[in-house]
Gaussian input, Z-matrix of N, CA and C with variables (Angstrom, degrees):
# hf/3-21g

backbone

0 1
 N
 C     1     B1
 C     2     B2     1     A1
 N     3     B3     2     A2     1     D1
 C     4     B4     3     A3     2     D2
 C     5     B5     4     A4     3     D3
 N     6     B6     5     A5     4     D4
 C     7     B7     6     A6     5     D5
 C     8     B8     7     A7     6     D6
 N     9     B9     8     A8     7     D7
 C    10    B10     9     A9     8     D8
 C    11    B11    10    A10     9     D9
 N    12    B12    11    A11    10    D10
 C    13    B13    12    A12    11    D11
 C    14    B14    13    A13    12    D12
 N    15    B15    14    A14    13    D13
 C    16    B16    15    A15    14    D14
 C    17    B17    16    A16    15    D15
 N    18    B18    17    A17    16    D16
 C    19    B19    18    A18    17    D17
 C    20    B20    19    A19    18    D18
 N    21    B21    20    A20    19    D19
 C    22    B22    21    A21    20    D20
 C    23    B23    22    A22    21    D21
 N    24    B24    23    A23    22    D22
 C    25    B25    24    A24    23    D23
 C    26    B26    25    A25    24    D24
 N    27    B27    26    A26    25    D25
 C    28    B28    27    A27    26    D26
 C    29    B29    28    A28    27    D27
 N    30    B30    29    A29    28    D28
 C    31    B31    30    A30    29    D29
 C    32    B32    31    A31    30    D30
 N    33    B33    32    A32    31    D31
 C    34    B34    33    A33    32    D32
 C    35    B35    34    A34    33    D33
 N    36    B36    35    A35    34    D34
 C    37    B37    36    A36    35    D35
 C    38    B38    37    A37    36    D36
 N    39    B39    38    A38    37    D37
 C    40    B40    39    A39    38    D38
 C    41    B41    40    A40    39    D39
 N    42    B42    41    A41    40    D40
 C    43    B43    42    A42    41    D41
 C    44    B44    43    A43    42    D42
 N    45    B45    44    A44    43    D43
 C    46    B46    45    A45    44    D44
 C    47    B47    46    A46    45    D45
 N    48    B48    47    A47    46    D46
 C    49    B49    48    A48    47    D47
 C    50    B50    49    A49    48    D48
 N    51    B51    50    A50    49    D49
 C    52    B52    51    A51    50    D50
 C    53    B53    52    A52    51    D51
 N    54    B54    53    A53    52    D52
 C    55    B55    54    A54    53    D53
 C    56    B56    55    A55    54    D54
 N    57    B57    56    A56    55    D55
 C    58    B58    57    A57    56    D56
 C    59    B59    58    A58    57    D57
 N    60    B60    59    A59    58    D58
 C    61    B61    60    A60    59    D59
 C    62    B62    61    A61    60    D60
 N    63    B63    62    A62    61    D61
 C    64    B64    63    A63    62    D62
 C    65    B65    64    A64    63    D63
 N    66    B66    65    A65    64    D64
 C    67    B67    66    A66    65    D65
 C    68    B68    67    A67    66    D66
 N    69    B69    68    A68    67    D67
 C    70    B70    69    A69    68    D68
 C    71    B71    70    A70    69    D69
 N    72    B72    71    A71    70    D70
 C    73    B73    72    A72    71    D71
 C    74    B74    73    A73    72    D72
 N    75    B75    74    A74    73    D73
 C    76    B76    75    A75    74    D74
 C    77    B77    76    A76    75    D75
 N    78    B78    77    A77    76    D76
 C    79    B79    78    A78    77    D77
 C    80    B80    79    A79    78    D78
 N    81    B81    80    A80    79    D79
 C    82    B82    81    A81    80    D80
 C    83    B83    82    A82    81    D81
 N    84    B84    83    A83    82    D82
 C    85    B85    84    A84    83    D83
 C    86    B86    85    A85    84    D84
 N    87    B87    86    A86    85    D85
 C    88    B88    87    A87    86    D86
 C    89    B89    88    A88    87    D87
 N    90    B90    89    A89    88    D88
 C    91    B91    90    A90    89    D89
 C    92    B92    91    A91    90    D90
 N    93    B93    92    A92    91    D91
 C    94    B94    93    A93    92    D92
 C    95    B95    94    A94    93    D93
 N    96    B96    95    A95    94    D94
 C    97    B97    96    A96    95    D95
 C    98    B98    97    A97    96    D96
 N    99    B99    98    A98    97    D97
 C   100   B100    99    A99    98    D98
 C   101   B101   100   A100    99    D99
 N   102   B102   101   A101   100   D100
 C   103   B103   102   A102   101   D101
 C   104   B104   103   A103   102   D102
 N   105   B105   104   A104   103   D103
 C   106   B106   105   A105   104   D104
 C   107   B107   106   A106   105   D105
 N   108   B108   107   A107   106   D106
 C   109   B109   108   A108   107   D107
 C   110   B110   109   A109   108   D108
 N   111   B111   110   A110   109   D109
 C   112   B112   111   A111   110   D110
 C   113   B113   112   A112   111   D111
 N   114   B114   113   A113   112   D112
 C   115   B115   114   A114   113   D113
 C   116   B116   115   A115   114   D114
 N   117   B117   116   A116   115   D115
 C   118   B118   117   A117   116   D116
 C   119   B119   118   A118   117   D117
 N   120   B120   119   A119   118   D118
 C   121   B121   120   A120   119   D119
 C   122   B122   121   A121   120   D120
 N   123   B123   122   A122   121   D121
 C   124   B124   123   A123   122   D122
 C   125   B125   124   A124   123   D123
 N   126   B126   125   A125   124   D124
 C   127   B127   126   A126   125   D125
 C   128   B128   127   A127   126   D126
 N   129   B129   128   A128   127   D127
 C   130   B130   129   A129   128   D128
 C   131   B131   130   A130   129   D129
 N   132   B132   131   A131   130   D130
 C   133   B133   132   A132   131   D131
 C   134   B134   133   A133   132   D132
 N   135   B135   134   A134   133   D133
 C   136   B136   135   A135   134   D134
 C   137   B137   136   A136   135   D135
 N   138   B138   137   A137   136   D136
 C   139   B139   138   A138   137   D137
 C   140   B140   139   A139   138   D138
 N   141   B141   140   A140   139   D139
 C   142   B142   141   A141   140   D140
 C   143   B143   142   A142   141   D141
 N   144   B144   143   A143   142   D142
 C   145   B145   144   A144   143   D143
 C   146   B146   145   A145   144   D144
 N   147   B147   146   A146   145   D145
 C   148   B148   147   A147   146   D146
 C   149   B149   148   A148   147   D147
 N   150   B150   149   A149   148   D148
 C   151   B151   150   A150   149   D149
 C   152   B152   151   A151   150   D150
 N   153   B153   152   A152   151   D151
 C   154   B154   153   A153   152   D152
 C   155   B155   154   A154   153   D153
 N   156   B156   155   A155   154   D154
 C   157   B157   156   A156   155   D155
 C   158   B158   157   A157   156   D156
 N   159   B159   158   A158   157   D157
 C   160   B160   159   A159   158   D158
 C   161   B161   160   A160   159   D159
 N   162   B162   161   A161   160   D160
 C   163   B163   162   A162   161   D161
 C   164   B164   163   A163   162   D162
 N   165   B165   164   A164   163   D163
 C   166   B166   165   A165   164   D164
 C   167   B167   166   A166   165   D165
 N   168   B168   167   A167   166   D166
 C   169   B169   168   A168   167   D167
 C   170   B170   169   A169   168   D168
 N   171   B171   170   A170   169   D169
 C   172   B172   171   A171   170   D170
 C   173   B173   172   A172   171   D171
 N   174   B174   173   A173   172   D172
 C   175   B175   174   A174   173   D173
 C   176   B176   175   A175   174   D174
 N   177   B177   176   A176   175   D175
 C   178   B178   177   A177   176   D176
 C   179   B179   178   A178   177   D177
 N   180   B180   179   A179   178   D178
 C   181   B181   180   A180   179   D179
 C   182   B182   181   A181   180   D180
 N   183   B183   182   A182   181   D181
 C   184   B184   183   A183   182   D182
 C   185   B185   184   A184   183   D183
 N   186   B186   185   A185   184   D184
 C   187   B187   186   A186   185   D185
 C   188   B188   187   A187   186   D186
 N   189   B189   188   A188   187   D187
 C   190   B190   189   A189   188   D188
 C   191   B191   190   A190   189   D189
 N   192   B192   191   A191   190   D190
 C   193   B193   192   A192   191   D191
 C   194   B194   193   A193   192   D192
 N   195   B195   194   A194   193   D193
 C   196   B196   195   A195   194   D194
 C   197   B197   196   A196   195   D195
 N   198   B198   197   A197   196   D196
 C   199   B199   198   A198   197   D197
 C   200   B200   199   A199   198   D198
 N   201   B201   200   A200   199   D199
 C   202   B202   201   A201   200   D200
 C   203   B203   202   A202   201   D201
 N   204   B204   203   A203   202   D202
 C   205   B205   204   A204   203   D203
 C   206   B206   205   A205   204   D204
 N   207   B207   206   A206   205   D205
 C   208   B208   207   A207   206   D206
 C   209   B209   208   A208   207   D207
 N   210   B210   209   A209   208   D208
 C   211   B211   210   A210   209   D209
 C   212   B212   211   A211   210   D210
 N   213   B213   212   A212   211   D211
 C   214   B214   213   A213   212   D212
 C   215   B215   214   A214   213   D213
 N   216   B216   215   A215   214   D214
 C   217   B217   216   A216   215   D215
 C   218   B218   217   A217   216   D216
 N   219   B219   218   A218   217   D217
 C   220   B220   219   A219   218   D218
 C   221   B221   220   A220   219   D219
 N   222   B222   221   A221   220   D220
 C   223   B223   222   A222   221   D221
 C   224   B224   223   A223   222   D222
 N   225   B225   224   A224   223   D223
 C   226   B226   225   A225   224   D224
 C   227   B227   226   A226   225   D225
 N   228   B228   227   A227   226   D226
 C   229   B229   228   A228   227   D227
 C   230   B230   229   A229   228   D228
 N   231   B231   230   A230   229   D229
 C   232   B232   231   A231   230   D230
 C   233   B233   232   A232   231   D231
 N   234   B234   233   A233   232   D232
 C   235   B235   234   A234   233   D233
 C   236   B236   235   A235   234   D234
 N   237   B237   236   A236   235   D235
 C   238   B238   237   A237   236   D236
 C   239   B239   238   A238   237   D237
 N   240   B240   239   A239   238   D238
 C   241   B241   240   A240   239   D239
 C   242   B242   241   A241   240   D240
 N   243   B243   242   A242   241   D241
 C   244   B244   243   A243   242   D242
 C   245   B245   244   A244   243   D243
 N   246   B246   245   A245   244   D244
 C   247   B247   246   A246   245   D245
 C   248   B248   247   A247   246   D246
 N   249   B249   248   A248   247   D247
 C   250   B250   249   A249   248   D248
 C   251   B251   250   A250   249   D249
 N   252   B252   251   A251   250   D250
 C   253   B253   252   A252   251   D251
 C   254   B254   253   A253   252   D252
 N   255   B255   254   A254   253   D253
 C   256   B256   255   A255   254   D254
 C   257   B257   256   A256   255   D255
 N   258   B258   257   A257   256   D256
 C   259   B259   258   A258   257   D257
 C   260   B260   259   A259   258   D258
 N   261   B261   260   A260   259   D259
 C   262   B262   261   A261   260   D260
 C   263   B263   262   A262   261   D261
 N   264   B264   263   A263   262   D262
 C   265   B265   264   A264   263   D263
 C   266   B266   265   A265   264   D264
 N   267   B267   266   A266   265   D265
 C   268   B268   267   A267   266   D266
 C   269   B269   268   A268   267   D267
 N   270   B270   269   A269   268   D268
 C   271   B271   270   A270   269   D269
 C   272   B272   271   A271   270   D270
 N   273   B273   272   A272   271   D271
 C   274   B274   273   A273   272   D272
 C   275   B275   274   A274   273   D273
 N   276   B276   275   A275   274   D274
 C   277   B277   276   A276   275   D275
 C   278   B278   277   A277   276   D276
 N   279   B279   278   A278   277   D277
 C   280   B280   279   A279   278   D278
 C   281   B281   280   A280   279   D279
 N   282   B282   281   A281   280   D280
 C   283   B283   282   A282   281   D281
 C   284   B284   283   A283   282   D282
 N   285   B285   284   A284   283   D283
 C   286   B286   285   A285   284   D284
 C   287   B287   286   A286   285   D285
 N   288   B288   287   A287   286   D286
 C   289   B289   288   A288   287   D287
 C   290   B290   289   A289   288   D288
 N   291   B291   290   A290   289   D289
 C   292   B292   291   A291   290   D290
 C   293   B293   292   A292   291   D291
 N   294   B294   293   A293   292   D292
 C   295   B295   294   A294   293   D293
 C   296   B296   295   A295   294   D294

   B1=1.4366
   B2=1.5159
   B3=1.2641
   B4=1.4523
   B5=1.5097
   B6=1.2903
   B7=1.4569
   B8=1.5167
   B9=1.2775
   B10=1.4571
   B11=1.5259
   B12=1.3298
   B13=1.4595
   B14=1.5137
   B15=1.3074
   B16=1.4529
   B17=1.5308
   B18=1.3058
   B19=1.4537
   B20=1.5288
   B21=1.3051
   B22=1.4535
   B23=1.5147
   B24=1.3346
   B25=1.4587
   B26=1.5182
   B27=1.3091
   B28=1.4573
   B29=1.5256
   B30=1.3072
   B31=1.4546
   B32=1.5196
   B33=1.2986
   B34=1.4548
   B35=1.5201
   B36=1.3036
   B37=1.4507
   B38=1.5147
   B39=1.3206
   B40=1.4513
   B41=1.5191
   B42=1.3022
   B43=1.4644
   B44=1.5278
   B45=1.3260
   B46=1.4536
   B47=1.5209
   B48=1.3148
   B49=1.4542
   B50=1.5290
   B51=1.3274
   B52=1.4636
   B53=1.5226
   B54=1.3299
   B55=1.4743
   B56=1.5255
   B57=1.3344
   B58=1.4624
   B59=1.5250
   B60=1.3209
   B61=1.4652
   B62=1.5279
   B63=1.3386
   B64=1.4643
   B65=1.5215
   B66=1.3230
   B67=1.4646
   B68=1.5268
   B69=1.3136
   B70=1.4668
   B71=1.5306
   B72=1.3149
   B73=1.4674
   B74=1.5220
   B75=1.3408
   B76=1.4657
   B77=1.5235
   B78=1.3183
   B79=1.4606
   B80=1.5286
   B81=1.3243
   B82=1.4661
   B83=1.5279
   B84=1.3281
   B85=1.4693
   B86=1.5214
   B87=1.3238
   B88=1.4656
   B89=1.5353
   B90=1.3233
   B91=1.4752
   B92=1.5225
   B93=1.3224
   B94=1.4716
   B95=1.5317
   B96=1.3252
   B97=1.4595
   B98=1.5274
   B99=1.3309
   B100=1.4594
   B101=1.5252
   B102=1.3050
   B103=1.4594
   B104=1.5193
   B105=1.3228
   B106=1.4594
   B107=1.5156
   B108=1.3060
   B109=1.4622
   B110=1.5238
   B111=1.3235
   B112=1.4576
   B113=1.5251
   B114=1.3091
   B115=1.4551
   B116=1.5130
   B117=1.3311
   B118=1.4613
   B119=1.5313
   B120=1.3237
   B121=1.4658
   B122=1.5259
   B123=1.3206
   B124=1.4658
   B125=1.5217
   B126=1.3187
   B127=1.4590
   B128=1.5222
   B129=1.3329
   B130=1.4676
   B131=1.5310
   B132=1.3173
   B133=1.4695
   B134=1.5237
   B135=1.3032
   B136=1.4689
   B137=1.5250
   B138=1.3158
   B139=1.4682
   B140=1.5193
   B141=1.3226
   B142=1.4697
   B143=1.5289
   B144=1.3313
   B145=1.4657
   B146=1.5209
   B147=1.3177
   B148=1.4645
   B149=1.5275
   B150=1.3252
   B151=1.4634
   B152=1.5314
   B153=1.3374
   B154=1.4691
   B155=1.5282
   B156=1.3256
   B157=1.4699
   B158=1.5284
   B159=1.3246
   B160=1.4711
   B161=1.5358
   B162=1.3150
   B163=1.4609
   B164=1.5244
   B165=1.3236
   B166=1.4617
   B167=1.5268
   B168=1.3320
   B169=1.4609
   B170=1.5299
   B171=1.3136
   B172=1.4661
   B173=1.5272
   B174=1.3253
   B175=1.4630
   B176=1.5286
   B177=1.3223
   B178=1.4650
   B179=1.5206
   B180=1.3136
   B181=1.4609
   B182=1.5357
   B183=1.3245
   B184=1.4671
   B185=1.5332
   B186=1.3280
   B187=1.4667
   B188=1.5306
   B189=1.3286
   B190=1.4612
   B191=1.5257
   B192=1.3243
   B193=1.4694
   B194=1.5232
   B195=1.3206
   B196=1.4686
   B197=1.5330
   B198=1.3304
   B199=1.4652
   B200=1.5242
   B201=1.3256
   B202=1.4604
   B203=1.5232
   B204=1.3066
   B205=1.4667
   B206=1.5268
   B207=1.3095
   B208=1.4656
   B209=1.5283
   B210=1.3180
   B211=1.4604
   B212=1.5237
   B213=1.3329
   B214=1.4669
   B215=1.5260
   B216=1.3011
   B217=1.4608
   B218=1.5261
   B219=1.3220
   B220=1.4593
   B221=1.5220
   B222=1.3070
   B223=1.4647
   B224=1.5222
   B225=1.3201
   B226=1.4651
   B227=1.5181
   B228=1.3327
   B229=1.4655
   B230=1.5240
   B231=1.3121
   B232=1.4634
   B233=1.5270
   B234=1.3115
   B235=1.4511
   B236=1.5302
   B237=1.3401
   B238=1.4730
   B239=1.5244
   B240=1.3304
   B241=1.4665
   B242=1.5207
   B243=1.3306
   B244=1.4642
   B245=1.5317
   B246=1.3180
   B247=1.4656
   B248=1.5207
   B249=1.3302
   B250=1.4506
   B251=1.5258
   B252=1.3096
   B253=1.4654
   B254=1.5377
   B255=1.3191
   B256=1.4672
   B257=1.5289
   B258=1.3246
   B259=1.4671
   B260=1.5247
   B261=1.3264
   B262=1.4704
   B263=1.5239
   B264=1.3301
   B265=1.4693
   B266=1.5341
   B267=1.3259
   B268=1.4671
   B269=1.5323
   B270=1.3371
   B271=1.4610
   B272=1.5342
   B273=1.3047
   B274=1.4651
   B275=1.5330
   B276=1.3255
   B277=1.4715
   B278=1.5275
   B279=1.3237
   B280=1.4662
   B281=1.5273
   B282=1.3405
   B283=1.4656
   B284=1.5250
   B285=1.3269
   B286=1.4679
   B287=1.5174
   B288=1.3122
   B289=1.4648
   B290=1.5293
   B291=1.3262
   B292=1.4645
   B293=1.5324
   B294=1.3217
   B295=1.4652
   B296=1.4689
   A1=109.57
   A2=115.87
   A3=120.00
   A4=109.20
   A5=114.75
   A6=118.79
   A7=110.30
   A8=115.09
   A9=121.82
   A10=107.60
   A11=116.10
   A12=121.26
   A13=110.71
   A14=115.79
   A15=121.56
   A16=108.37
   A17=114.39
   A18=119.98
   A19=107.72
   A20=116.70
   A21=121.22
   A22=108.78
   A23=115.58
   A24=121.24
   A25=108.80
   A26=115.46
   A27=121.15
   A28=108.24
   A29=116.34
   A30=121.69
   A31=108.36
   A32=115.74
   A33=120.48
   A34=107.95
   A35=116.14
   A36=119.51
   A37=109.06
   A38=114.39
   A39=120.13
   A40=107.67
   A41=116.22
   A42=119.71
   A43=108.40
   A44=115.20
   A45=121.06
   A46=107.70
   A47=115.56
   A48=121.31
   A49=109.28
   A50=116.88
   A51=120.82
   A52=111.75
   A53=117.77
   A54=120.35
   A55=110.34
   A56=116.18
   A57=120.73
   A58=110.55
   A59=116.54
   A60=121.11
   A61=109.82
   A62=116.27
   A63=120.74
   A64=110.02
   A65=116.71
   A66=121.39
   A67=111.16
   A68=116.99
   A69=121.08
   A70=111.38
   A71=117.32
   A72=120.07
   A73=110.56
   A74=117.42
   A75=120.27
   A76=110.34
   A77=116.55
   A78=121.36
   A79=111.04
   A80=116.58
   A81=121.09
   A82=110.53
   A83=116.22
   A84=120.51
   A85=110.38
   A86=117.83
   A87=121.57
   A88=111.82
   A89=117.01
   A90=121.34
   A91=113.43
   A92=117.47
   A93=121.48
   A94=109.81
   A95=116.66
   A96=122.58
   A97=109.96
   A98=115.43
   A99=122.31
   A100=108.47
   A101=115.27
   A102=120.84
   A103=108.32
   A104=116.65
   A105=122.20
   A106=111.78
   A107=116.00
   A108=121.40
   A109=112.36
   A110=116.14
   A111=121.21
   A112=111.68
   A113=117.72
   A114=122.00
   A115=111.02
   A116=116.55
   A117=120.46
   A118=110.19
   A119=115.16
   A120=121.72
   A121=108.56
   A122=115.55
   A123=119.65
   A124=109.52
   A125=115.52
   A126=121.14
   A127=110.95
   A128=117.32
   A129=120.60
   A130=111.20
   A131=117.55
   A132=121.39
   A133=111.04
   A134=115.73
   A135=119.88
   A136=111.44
   A137=116.95
   A138=119.82
   A139=110.05
   A140=116.10
   A141=120.24
   A142=110.13
   A143=116.53
   A144=120.70
   A145=111.16
   A146=116.38
   A147=120.79
   A148=111.76
   A149=118.14
   A150=119.43
   A151=110.87
   A152=116.40
   A153=120.98
   A154=111.00
   A155=116.19
   A156=122.59
   A157=108.28
   A158=117.54
   A159=121.27
   A160=112.84
   A161=114.19
   A162=121.44
   A163=109.84
   A164=115.75
   A165=120.87
   A166=111.76
   A167=116.55
   A168=121.70
   A169=109.58
   A170=115.86
   A171=121.41
   A172=112.48
   A173=116.96
   A174=120.29
   A175=110.54
   A176=115.97
   A177=120.48
   A178=110.40
   A179=115.86
   A180=121.57
   A181=110.30
   A182=116.64
   A183=121.54
   A184=110.83
   A185=117.16
   A186=120.98
   A187=110.67
   A188=117.01
   A189=120.81
   A190=110.84
   A191=115.87
   A192=120.81
   A193=109.91
   A194=116.88
   A195=121.24
   A196=111.19
   A197=116.52
   A198=120.43
   A199=111.18
   A200=116.91
   A201=121.08
   A202=111.04
   A203=116.08
   A204=121.36
   A205=111.06
   A206=116.32
   A207=120.23
   A208=110.90
   A209=116.20
   A210=120.81
   A211=110.94
   A212=117.14
   A213=120.35
   A214=113.45
   A215=118.22
   A216=119.87
   A217=113.11
   A218=117.33
   A219=118.96
   A220=109.68
   A221=115.72
   A222=120.80
   A223=111.88
   A224=116.55
   A225=119.93
   A226=111.06
   A227=117.15
   A228=119.82
   A229=109.78
   A230=116.35
   A231=120.83
   A232=111.37
   A233=116.48
   A234=121.38
   A235=112.49
   A236=118.40
   A237=119.56
   A238=115.59
   A239=119.55
   A240=118.52
   A241=113.63
   A242=117.27
   A243=119.98
   A244=112.71
   A245=117.93
   A246=121.96
   A247=112.28
   A248=116.53
   A249=121.05
   A250=109.55
   A251=115.70
   A252=120.32
   A253=110.31
   A254=115.59
   A255=121.09
   A256=111.46
   A257=117.33
   A258=121.03
   A259=110.93
   A260=117.02
   A261=120.65
   A262=110.46
   A263=117.03
   A264=121.05
   A265=110.43
   A266=116.73
   A267=121.38
   A268=109.83
   A269=116.06
   A270=120.84
   A271=110.75
   A272=116.65
   A273=121.47
   A274=110.91
   A275=117.06
   A276=121.21
   A277=111.13
   A278=116.65
   A279=121.10
   A280=110.49
   A281=117.01
   A282=120.66
   A283=111.49
   A284=117.41
   A285=120.35
   A286=109.82
   A287=116.56
   A288=121.00
   A289=111.73
   A290=116.32
   A291=120.61
   A292=111.35
   A293=117.96
   A294=121.59
   A295=110.81
   D1=128.65
   D2=176.90
   D3=-96.81
   D4=154.22
   D5=177.97
   D6=155.61
   D7=176.12
   D8=179.47
   D9=-101.38
   D10=93.95
   D11=-175.92
   D12=-92.33
   D13=141.15
   D14=177.28
   D15=-134.83
   D16=149.87
   D17=178.01
   D18=-133.83
   D19=134.36
   D20=179.98
   D21=-125.39
   D22=133.64
   D23=178.32
   D24=-113.85
   D25=142.74
   D26=175.97
   D27=-123.93
   D28=133.57
   D29=176.05
   D30=-116.15
   D31=124.27
   D32=177.32
   D33=-106.80
   D34=127.36
   D35=178.00
   D36=-79.11
   D37=145.67
   D38=-179.34
   D39=-129.66
   D40=131.82
   D41=175.34
   D42=-76.85
   D43=127.98
   D44=-179.30
   D45=-117.93
   D46=129.83
   D47=178.83
   D48=-67.62
   D49=141.29
   D50=-177.74
   D51=-62.10
   D52=-30.02
   D53=177.38
   D54=-64.10
   D55=-36.45
   D56=177.37
   D57=-66.30
   D58=-38.35
   D59=178.84
   D60=-64.91
   D61=-45.63
   D62=178.55
   D63=-57.96
   D64=-47.97
   D65=-179.77
   D66=-61.13
   D67=-41.56
   D68=-179.46
   D69=-65.63
   D70=-42.54
   D71=-179.35
   D72=-70.28
   D73=-39.96
   D74=175.83
   D75=-60.43
   D76=-40.22
   D77=178.11
   D78=-65.42
   D79=-41.26
   D80=177.52
   D81=-59.85
   D82=-47.69
   D83=-179.43
   D84=-63.39
   D85=-38.82
   D86=179.95
   D87=-65.04
   D88=-27.66
   D89=-179.27
   D90=-93.83
   D91=-3.30
   D92=-175.40
   D93=-88.65
   D94=117.72
   D95=-179.81
   D96=-116.86
   D97=151.44
   D98=175.37
   D99=-132.40
   D100=161.27
   D101=177.27
   D102=-78.76
   D103=113.82
   D104=-179.18
   D105=-107.73
   D106=-169.32
   D107=179.50
   D108=-64.58
   D109=-28.18
   D110=-177.00
   D111=-115.45
   D112=35.24
   D113=-178.58
   D114=94.39
   D115=-152.67
   D116=-179.09
   D117=-73.00
   D118=130.51
   D119=178.10
   D120=-135.05
   D121=156.27
   D122=178.55
   D123=-65.83
   D124=137.82
   D125=179.23
   D126=-57.86
   D127=-44.74
   D128=-177.57
   D129=-62.46
   D130=-40.95
   D131=179.11
   D132=-66.75
   D133=-40.36
   D134=-177.52
   D135=-71.51
   D136=-37.17
   D137=176.56
   D138=-65.98
   D139=-41.52
   D140=178.72
   D141=-63.06
   D142=-46.14
   D143=-179.60
   D144=-62.67
   D145=-44.86
   D146=-176.19
   D147=-72.74
   D148=-29.38
   D149=176.94
   D150=-77.01
   D151=-28.07
   D152=177.93
   D153=-81.43
   D154=-43.25
   D155=179.57
   D156=-119.53
   D157=88.07
   D158=-174.70
   D159=-55.24
   D160=149.06
   D161=179.36
   D162=-112.83
   D163=152.43
   D164=176.88
   D165=-85.95
   D166=-11.05
   D167=-178.08
   D168=-78.16
   D169=95.39
   D170=-176.05
   D171=-66.76
   D172=-32.85
   D173=179.64
   D174=-66.59
   D175=-41.67
   D176=179.47
   D177=-66.71
   D178=-43.04
   D179=178.31
   D180=-60.41
   D181=-43.92
   D182=179.20
   D183=-63.82
   D184=-37.42
   D185=178.79
   D186=-65.72
   D187=-40.60
   D188=177.87
   D189=-64.70
   D190=-44.57
   D191=179.21
   D192=-60.55
   D193=-42.56
   D194=-179.05
   D195=-62.17
   D196=-43.51
   D197=179.36
   D198=-64.86
   D199=-44.91
   D200=-178.87
   D201=-69.36
   D202=-33.73
   D203=-177.30
   D204=-61.56
   D205=-35.30
   D206=178.75
   D207=-59.95
   D208=-30.75
   D209=-179.38
   D210=-85.72
   D211=-51.35
   D212=-172.26
   D213=-71.45
   D214=-18.35
   D215=178.84
   D216=-88.82
   D217=-2.56
   D218=178.24
   D219=-72.25
   D220=146.21
   D221=-179.59
   D222=-60.43
   D223=-38.27
   D224=-179.09
   D225=-66.30
   D226=-41.35
   D227=178.79
   D228=-61.54
   D229=-46.48
   D230=-179.28
   D231=-59.91
   D232=-33.27
   D233=-177.34
   D234=-73.61
   D235=-31.73
   D236=-169.86
   D237=-122.87
   D238=-3.10
   D239=-172.31
   D240=-60.44
   D241=-28.23
   D242=-179.32
   D243=-78.60
   D244=-2.64
   D245=178.63
   D246=-94.54
   D247=-1.40
   D248=-177.41
   D249=-135.43
   D250=129.69
   D251=178.38
   D252=-62.02
   D253=-40.79
   D254=-179.42
   D255=-63.29
   D256=-44.88
   D257=-179.71
   D258=-69.74
   D259=-38.61
   D260=178.41
   D261=-64.00
   D262=-40.25
   D263=178.28
   D264=-66.49
   D265=-42.32
   D266=177.84
   D267=-58.73
   D268=-45.29
   D269=-179.07
   D270=-66.12
   D271=-41.34
   D272=178.92
   D273=-61.96
   D274=-45.84
   D275=178.13
   D276=-65.03
   D277=-36.79
   D278=176.56
   D279=-61.16
   D280=-46.77
   D281=-179.60
   D282=-63.06
   D283=-40.42
   D284=177.46
   D285=-62.70
   D286=-45.19
   D287=-178.68
   D288=-66.18
   D289=-36.75
   D290=-177.97
   D291=-68.25
   D292=-34.66
   D293=-178.85
   D294=-88.03

């Protein structure tokens, strides 16, 4: 089809309550699974386990850090993680695992 086609996009900003952001990120973390030693395991559980009981498997550790990094580096996570015990613990375990 020939013609002069145009496309216009509109973005409307929406105010989101910080409690909603916390709930959404907690829900995201609860649904995030990784391949562990015993099959699929929750990312949060595996990060906690690996930060408490360190592993010699550097590749596995790097994979966990990479998965968690996608979450903790988001602007929304940085804005609200200190408002939730669960998010603060996730971030703390991530930092231990990363170092």
